[in-house]
matplotlib code that plots the C-alpha trace (Angstrom):
import matplotlib.pyplot as plt

x = [92.4, 91.5, 95.1, 95.3, 92.3, 93.8, 96.8, 95.9, 93.2, 96.7, 98.5, 95.9, 96.9, 100.6, 100.0, 98.1, 101.3, 104.3, 102.1, 101.2, 105.1, 104.8, 106.2, 109.4, 109.7, 113.0, 113.6, 116.5, 114.2, 110.6, 113.2, 114.8, 110.9, 109.1, 112.0, 112.0, 108.0, 108.5, 110.9, 108.9, 105.8, 106.8, 109.4, 106.2, 104.1, 106.5, 106.6, 102.7, 101.7, 97.5, 96.5, 99.0, 99.3, 96.9, 98.6, 102.1, 100.3, 98.5, 102.4, 103.8, 101.4, 101.6, 105.0, 105.1, 103.9, 105.9, 108.8, 107.0, 106.2, 109.4, 111.6, 110.0, 109.2, 112.3, 114.9, 118.5, 121.6, 122.0, 124.1, 126.7, 123.9, 121.6, 124.7, 126.1, 122.2, 121.7, 124.8, 123.8, 120.7, 122.3, 124.6, 121.6, 120.3, 123.0, 123.4, 119.5, 119.9, 123.5, 120.6, 117.4, 115.7, 112.5, 113.2, 116.3, 114.8, 112.2, 115.1, 117.4, 114.4, 113.0, 117.0, 117.1, 113.9, 115.1, 118.8, 116.4, 114.1, 117.2, 118.5, 114.7, 114.2, 117.1, 115.2, 112.3, 114.5, 116.0, 113.6, 109.5, 107.6, 109.4, 106.9, 103.0, 102.3, 98.4, 99.4, 101.8, 99.5, 96.9, 99.8, 100.7, 96.8, 97.5, 100.4, 98.4, 95.4, 98.3, 99.6, 96.3, 96.0, 98.5, 97.3, 100.4, 103.8, 106.2, 109.5, 109.1, 104.7, 106.0, 108.8, 107.7, 104.5, 106.7, 109.1, 106.1, 104.7, 108.5, 109.3, 105.7, 105.8, 109.1, 107.8, 105.6, 107.1, 110.0, 106.6, 105.2, 108.4, 110.2, 112.1, 115.7, 117.2, 114.6, 115.2, 117.4, 120.8]
y = [363.5, 362.2, 361.0, 365.6, 365.6, 363.7, 365.1, 368.4, 367.5, 365.2, 368.4, 369.8, 367.8, 367.8, 372.7, 372.0, 370.1, 372.4, 375.4, 373.3, 372.5, 369.2, 368.7, 370.0, 370.3, 369.8, 373.2, 371.4, 368.9, 370.6, 373.3, 370.6, 369.0, 372.6, 373.1, 369.5, 369.9, 372.3, 371.0, 367.7, 368.9, 370.2, 366.9, 364.8, 366.9, 366.9, 363.3, 362.8, 362.1, 363.7, 361.7, 361.5, 365.0, 365.3, 364.4, 366.9, 369.9, 369.4, 368.1, 371.3, 373.8, 371.8, 371.5, 375.0, 376.0, 373.1, 375.7, 379.0, 377.8, 375.3, 378.2, 379.3, 376.4, 374.0, 374.1, 373.4, 374.8, 372.2, 369.7, 367.7, 365.7, 368.4, 370.7, 367.2, 366.4, 370.4, 369.3, 366.0, 367.9, 371.0, 367.9, 366.4, 369.4, 370.5, 366.7, 367.3, 370.6, 369.0, 366.5, 367.8, 364.9, 364.6, 361.7, 361.8, 364.9, 362.7, 360.2, 362.9, 364.9, 361.7, 361.3, 364.9, 364.5, 361.7, 363.6, 365.9, 363.6, 361.6, 364.4, 363.8, 360.4, 360.4, 363.2, 360.5, 357.3, 359.2, 360.5, 359.7, 362.2, 364.8, 364.2, 363.6, 359.9, 360.8, 362.8, 360.5, 358.2, 360.2, 361.1, 357.4, 356.3, 359.7, 357.9, 354.2, 356.2, 357.9, 354.8, 353.2, 356.1, 355.5, 355.5, 354.0, 351.4, 352.7, 353.3, 357.3, 357.2, 354.5, 355.6, 358.6, 357.3, 353.7, 356.1, 357.9, 355.3, 353.7, 356.8, 357.2, 353.5, 354.2, 357.1, 354.7, 352.5, 355.2, 356.4, 353.8, 351.9, 352.9, 356.0, 354.7, 356.3, 353.0, 350.5, 348.3, 345.5]
z = [22.4, 25.6, 26.4, 26.3, 28.4, 31.1, 30.9, 31.9, 34.0, 36.2, 36.3, 38.7, 42.0, 40.8, 40.9, 43.9, 45.1, 44.4, 46.0, 49.3, 48.9, 49.4, 45.8, 44.7, 41.1, 39.9, 37.8, 35.1, 34.7, 34.1, 32.0, 30.0, 29.6, 28.4, 24.9, 24.1, 24.3, 21.9, 19.7, 19.6, 19.3, 15.3, 14.9, 15.8, 13.4, 10.4, 10.5, 10.3, 13.1, 14.2, 16.5, 19.3, 18.9, 21.6, 24.4, 22.9, 23.1, 26.6, 28.0, 26.4, 27.8, 31.1, 30.8, 30.2, 33.9, 35.9, 34.9, 35.7, 39.2, 39.8, 39.3, 42.8, 43.5, 43.8, 45.6, 46.3, 43.9, 40.4, 41.1, 39.5, 37.4, 35.8, 34.6, 32.9, 32.0, 30.4, 28.5, 26.8, 26.2, 24.3, 22.7, 21.4, 19.6, 18.1, 16.7, 15.4, 13.7, 12.4, 10.6, 9.1, 9.7, 11.1, 12.3, 13.3, 15.5, 16.9, 17.8, 19.6, 21.2, 23.0, 23.7, 25.5, 27.4, 28.9, 30.1, 31.6, 33.3, 35.0, 37.4, 38.7, 38.5, 41.4, 43.6, 43.0, 43.8, 47.1, 48.4, 46.9, 48.7, 47.1, 43.4, 43.5, 42.9, 41.9, 39.0, 37.8, 38.4, 35.7, 33.4, 33.2, 32.4, 29.7, 28.1, 27.8, 26.2, 23.8, 22.6, 22.2, 19.8, 16.6, 13.6, 12.1, 14.3, 12.0, 14.9, 14.0, 15.4, 18.3, 19.7, 21.7, 23.5, 23.9, 25.6, 27.1, 28.8, 30.2, 31.2, 33.7, 34.0, 36.2, 38.1, 39.1, 39.9, 41.8, 44.0, 44.7, 46.9, 50.2, 50.2, 49.7, 53.6, 54.8, 52.5, 54.7, 52.8]

ax = plt.figure().add_subplot(projection="3d")
ax.plot(x, y, z, "-o")
ax.set_aspect("equal")
plt.show()
């Protein structure tokens, strides 16, 4: 429950940063994350997770709100990478529907979530100032707390919390290094 509360609180500076124009959320990323979040919540509950559901519940609420903001505040048009990631997420959804297995659903949805993250990872790689470091630091803390809430150390229960930990760690690394354009080789 603590991880869910921390995640919700972490969105306050993120949304303020969006409204100020400092953070430019990628619409494809947040749209995929919102859609996948709803599906992950159902599949994670179907495999019997309980303690780690709080983060997903908070995540779905947060992602939905940020997606709404992304419609208004994101900049630019969809790139080829955005389209590829969206198509890949759709293909993963189709594969999951054909399998009928909660574990396959969880793995496919985690893969779709990662595909959704790629446009924002690329954006942050080239422009670390386009995202709010404080919010991503809070998201990382929520992911750590979620790892501590794992009640069963089987693949079904650890794959998504480990993925969230790794993804948030990557964002922290990218956000705390100099911008790509200022790196000399």
